[in-house]
Backbone as CSV, one residue per row, in Angstrom:
resi,resn,N_x,N_y,N_z,CA_x,CA_y,CA_z,C_x,C_y,C_z
1,MET,57.548,140.163,156.141,56.357,140.500,156.892,55.344,141.182,155.997
2,SER,54.085,140.836,156.139,53.029,141.482,155.391,52.884,142.932,155.829
3,LYS,52.351,143.736,154.957,52.138,145.144,155.269,50.680,145.351,155.653
4,PRO,50.438,146.223,156.634,49.053,146.505,157.027,48.302,147.203,155.905
5,ASN,47.006,146.848,155.776,46.169,147.548,154.794,45.731,148.875,155.396
6,ALA,44.945,149.640,154.642,44.560,150.990,155.092,43.803,150.968,156.423
7,SER,42.877,150.026,156.582,42.102,149.945,157.826,42.992,149.588,159.010
8,GLU,43.873,148.635,158.806,44.784,148.231,159.870,45.721,149.366,160.248
9,LEU,46.164,150.103,159.242,47.083,151.213,159.501,46.418,152.323,160.324
10,VAL,45.135,152.571,160.077,44.412,153.566,160.869,44.434,153.172,162.352
11,ILE,44.176,151.909,162.615,44.174,151.419,163.999,45.570,151.477,164.594
12,LEU,46.571,151.048,163.839,47.950,151.093,164.335,48.370,152.519,164.673
13,LYS,48.093,153.458,163.779,48.488,154.843,164.040,47.824,155.364,165.307
14,TYR,46.580,154.996,165.512,45.893,155.432,166.729,46.541,154.812,167.964
15,LEU,46.796,153.512,167.924,47.409,152.848,169.078,48.825,153.346,169.339
16,TRP,49.584,153.622,168.285,50.944,154.136,168.473,50.909,155.460,169.224
17,SER,49.951,156.313,168.931,49.906,157.613,169.599,49.153,157.571,170.931
18,ALA,48.091,156.783,171.008,47.246,156.778,172.196,47.666,155.746,173.236
19,GLY,48.358,154.703,172.797,48.709,153.638,173.727,47.577,152.665,173.939
20,ARG,47.633,151.977,175.033,46.695,150.902,175.403,45.246,151.410,175.414
21,ARG,44.376,150.741,174.627,42.988,151.147,174.530,42.081,149.932,174.351
22,THR,40.822,150.108,174.733,39.826,149.058,174.483,39.338,149.185,173.045
23,ALA,38.671,148.134,172.565,38.101,148.175,171.224,37.085,149.310,171.115
24,ARG,36.311,149.514,172.169,35.320,150.609,172.141,36.004,151.974,172.056
25,GLU,37.088,152.170,172.823,37.816,153.435,172.758,38.419,153.647,171.373
26,ILE,38.963,152.584,170.810,39.507,152.679,169.449,38.401,153.087,168.492
27,HIS,37.278,152.404,168.594,36.152,152.692,167.702,35.664,154.136,167.857
28,GLU,35.481,154.574,169.092,34.968,155.929,169.315,35.913,156.996,168.769
29,SER,37.209,156.707,168.726,38.179,157.682,168.234,38.341,157.661,166.715
30,ILE,38.247,156.483,166.107,38.505,156.422,164.654,37.348,155.866,163.829
31,GLY,36.483,155.093,164.439,35.416,154.425,163.703,34.496,155.335,162.920
32,PRO,33.928,156.366,163.528,33.011,157.238,162.804,33.630,157.881,161.555
33,ALA,34.869,158.317,161.653,35.545,158.943,160.503,35.755,157.938,159.368
34,GLN,35.836,156.651,159.731,36.027,155.603,158.725,34.695,155.078,158.184
35,GLY,33.592,155.489,158.837,32.282,154.987,158.458,32.047,153.582,158.973
36,TRP,32.740,153.198,160.049,32.653,151.845,160.601,31.612,151.763,161.702
37,GLN,31.012,150.591,161.816,30.222,150.223,162.977,31.200,149.636,163.999
38,LEU,30.788,149.539,165.247,31.655,148.955,166.280,32.061,147.536,165.876
39,SER,31.151,146.798,165.280,31.479,145.425,164.870,32.597,145.389,163.837
40,THR,32.639,146.385,162.973,33.701,146.458,161.963,35.051,146.699,162.648
41,THR,35.063,147.635,163.582,36.293,147.937,164.311,36.796,146.685,165.022
42,ARG,35.886,145.976,165.687,36.261,144.758,166.412,36.793,143.692,165.443
43,THR,36.174,143.581,164.278,36.631,142.593,163.282,38.052,142.893,162.838
44,VAL,38.336,144.163,162.536,39.684,144.555,162.109,40.685,144.274,163.222
45,ILE,40.330,144.635,164.458,41.223,144.379,165.603,41.470,142.875,165.761
46,ASN,40.435,142.078,165.662,40.576,140.623,165.802,41.499,140.056,164.716
47,ARG,41.358,140.520,163.496,42.246,140.068,162.405,43.683,140.471,162.681
48,MET,43.855,141.687,163.194,45.202,142.148,163.506,45.800,141.352,164.658
49,GLU,44.975,140.967,165.611,45.442,140.146,166.723,45.871,138.773,166.206
50,THR,45.117,138.196,165.283,45.464,136.917,164.687,46.805,137.001,163.946
51,LYS,47.052,138.127,163.292,48.307,138.333,162.566,49.477,138.650,163.513
52,GLY,49.184,138.939,164.777,50.224,139.276,165.739,50.609,140.733,165.690
53,TRP,49.770,141.577,165.131,50.100,143.012,164.997,49.607,143.840,166.155
54,VAL,48.592,143.344,166.864,48.146,143.928,168.122,48.012,142.785,169.107
55,LYS,48.020,143.099,170.384,47.803,142.053,171.376,46.976,142.612,172.529
56,ARG,46.329,141.698,173.215,45.613,142.078,174.437,46.662,142.375,175.485
57,ASP,46.416,143.415,176.248,47.417,143.870,177.208,46.799,144.011,178.586
58,GLY,47.473,143.457,179.549,47.049,143.634,180.940,45.756,142.931,181.277
59,GLU,45.152,143.402,182.319,43.915,142.801,182.820,42.754,143.119,181.897
60,SER,42.029,142.100,181.504,40.792,142.300,180.758,39.663,142.181,181.758
61,THR,38.709,143.058,181.621,37.516,142.964,182.467,36.490,142.152,181.698
62,GLU,35.400,141.832,182.329,34.350,141.109,181.619,33.807,141.957,180.473
63,ALA,33.855,143.253,180.635,33.296,144.157,179.632,34.286,144.532,178.533
64,ALA,35.584,144.487,178.806,36.523,145.016,177.820,37.907,144.395,177.929
65,ALA,38.533,144.276,176.773,39.943,143.874,176.692,40.712,145.090,176.196
66,PHE,41.928,145.250,176.673,42.768,146.348,176.219,43.726,145.840,175.157
67,TYR,44.006,146.683,174.164,44.880,146.315,173.051,46.035,147.301,172.942
68,VAL,47.185,146.784,172.523,48.365,147.600,172.218,48.900,147.147,170.861
69,ALA,49.574,148.049,170.190,50.225,147.718,168.923,51.483,146.906,169.201
70,VAL,51.695,145.872,168.421,52.913,145.061,168.535,53.919,145.491,167.451
71,LEU,53.417,145.829,166.289,54.307,146.248,165.214,55.017,147.537,165.585
72,ASP,56.304,147.591,165.283,57.089,148.791,165.525,56.679,149.886,164.544
73,ARG,56.425,151.075,165.066,55.956,152.184,164.243,56.929,152.542,163.127
74,VAL,58.181,152.768,163.465,59.143,153.224,162.472,59.410,152.132,161.437
75,GLU,59.550,150.911,161.882,59.810,149.809,160.951,58.624,149.613,159.990
76,THR,57.423,149.704,160.510,56.230,149.536,159.683,56.095,150.679,158.680
77,LEU,56.224,151.913,159.162,56.122,153.061,158.254,57.249,153.045,157.233
78,GLY,58.453,152.660,157.669,59.581,152.567,156.737,59.329,151.570,155.632
79,GLY,58.782,150.406,156.001,58.455,149.400,154.989,57.422,149.886,153.992
80,LEU,56.426,150.613,154.480,55.391,151.137,153.590,55.950,152.216,152.664
81,VAL,56.805,153.088,153.205,57.432,154.129,152.402,58.305,153.496,151.325
82,ARG,59.079,152.533,151.714,59.972,151.859,150.767,59.179,151.158,149.676
83,GLN,58.096,150.483,150.048,57.253,149.809,149.066,56.662,150.811,148.077
84,LEU,56.148,151.919,148.595,55.579,152.941,147.729,56.638,153.497,146.763
85,ALA,57.789,153.843,147.298,58.833,154.448,146.476,59.374,153.485,145.428
86,ARG,59.626,152.253,145.831,60.267,151.305,144.920,59.275,150.615,143.972
87,GLN,58.167,150.132,144.508,57.257,149.306,143.723,56.159,150.108,143.014
88,VAL,55.774,151.237,143.579,54.717,152.018,142.963,55.288,153.156,142.129
89,LEU,56.215,153.913,142.689,56.779,155.062,141.997,58.030,154.740,141.192
90,ASP,58.567,153.516,141.355,59.773,153.087,140.635,60.966,154.028,140.857
91,LEU,61.101,154.537,142.069,62.225,155.408,142.408,63.447,154.571,142.685
92,LYS,64.585,155.050,142.234,65.868,154.412,142.488,66.706,155.336,143.352
93,GLY,67.727,154.800,144.003,68.625,155.601,144.807,68.072,155.861,146.188
94,PRO,68.865,156.550,146.994,68.465,156.828,148.382,67.178,157.637,148.441
95,LEU,66.378,157.344,149.441,65.123,158.051,149.645,65.298,159.005,150.816
96,PRO,64.912,160.263,150.652,65.114,161.233,151.726,64.044,161.113,152.814
97,ALA,64.426,160.624,153.971,63.499,160.501,155.088,63.043,161.876,155.584
98,THR,63.833,162.907,155.259,63.459,164.263,155.686,62.144,164.703,155.061
99,LEU,61.730,164.014,154.013,60.442,164.284,153.396,59.323,164.144,154.413
100,PHE,59.553,163.343,155.456,58.536,163.063,156.462,58.757,163.849,157.752
101,ALA,59.608,164.860,157.716,59.968,165.619,158.900,58.754,166.303,159.548
102,GLU,57.741,166.614,158.799,56.563,167.290,159.341,55.521,166.322,159.879
103,SER,55.779,165.028,159.779,54.818,164.034,160.249,54.685,164.082,161.767
104,PRO,53.441,164.120,162.265,53.269,164.091,163.724,53.519,162.701,164.303
105,HIS,53.757,161.730,163.446,53.940,160.346,163.904,55.400,159.987,164.179
106,LEU,56.344,160.883,163.830,57.761,160.538,163.949,58.565,161.633,164.639
107,SER,59.381,161.229,165.590,60.318,162.161,166.246,61.568,162.274,165.363
108,SER,62.466,163.190,165.696,63.686,163.321,164.905,64.551,162.067,164.991
109,GLU,64.549,161.412,166.156,65.303,160.158,166.283,64.673,159.066,165.410
110,GLU,63.366,159.058,165.383,62.686,158.072,164.547,62.882,158.357,163.065
111,LEU,63.008,159.634,162.695,63.313,159.970,161.301,64.674,159.400,160.897
112,ASP,65.649,159.478,161.800,66.958,158.901,161.514,66.848,157.387,161.336
113,GLU,66.055,156.762,162.208,65.839,155.311,162.115,65.106,154.976,160.807
114,LEU,64.112,155.794,160.450,63.371,155.593,159.205,64.295,155.677,158.004
115,ASP,65.182,156.659,158.019,66.145,156.802,156.931,66.974,155.550,156.787
116,ALA,67.423,154.993,157.879,68.224,153.766,157.833,67.413,152.594,157.292
117,ILE,66.155,152.509,157.691,65.315,151.400,157.247,65.012,151.486,155.754
118,ILE,64.586,152.660,155.296,64.168,152.744,153.880,65.357,152.689,152.921
119,ASN,66.526,153.003,153.409,67.693,152.977,152.531,68.602,151.770,152.771
120,ALA,68.282,150.916,153.709,69.144,149.779,154.039,69.311,148.817,152.873
121,ALA,68.244,148.481,152.196,68.336,147.543,151.076,69.158,148.148,149.948
122,GLU,69.007,149.432,149.715,69.785,150.123,148.685,71.276,150.026,148.991
123,ASP,71.656,150.285,150.244,73.049,150.197,150.648,73.581,148.776,150.474
124,LYS,72.748,147.797,150.848,73.156,146.385,150.732,73.353,146.001,149.269
125,GLU,72.442,146.430,148.398,72.584,146.109,146.973,73.829,146.753,146.382
126,ARG,74.114,147.996,146.782,75.300,148.684,146.300,76.576,147.963,146.746
127,ALA,76.584,147.492,148.005,77.740,146.787,148.538,77.944,145.455,147.796
128,GLU,76.853,144.770,147.490,76.957,143.509,146.770,77.489,143.691,145.349
129,ARG,77.212,144.864,144.761,77.725,145.148,143.413,79.163,145.666,143.465
130,GLY,79.685,145.904,144.688,81.042,146.368,144.849,81.219,147.851,144.611
131,GLU,80.151,148.602,144.783,80.217,150.064,144.567,80.613,150.776,145.837
């Protein structure tokens, strides 16, 4: 699965915490801080919808459609953490998910799930080597 870029991640993080929102609500909450016009926010949302990362949810009115995140928060953040650690920082060995314990985006249960996700490939590689 492709990883969300910075703009997509801003929208995902907002939807994960806020839940179902219209494009205008999304824009009013995050657009100004990003320096976006409403059209920019809508473009990013539309691209994410095409990728299957957000979807229209429930009844749409003539004036507005509601959107929800489709990507799983923990799985997505875990993939990004793993990519950063392995491909950017060249870290080897288990990665401590407790590093993210202060994140407002993750509960303690989700931290446990994150730990399993970011270290799963490491465990699999070790098992394949017979360690």
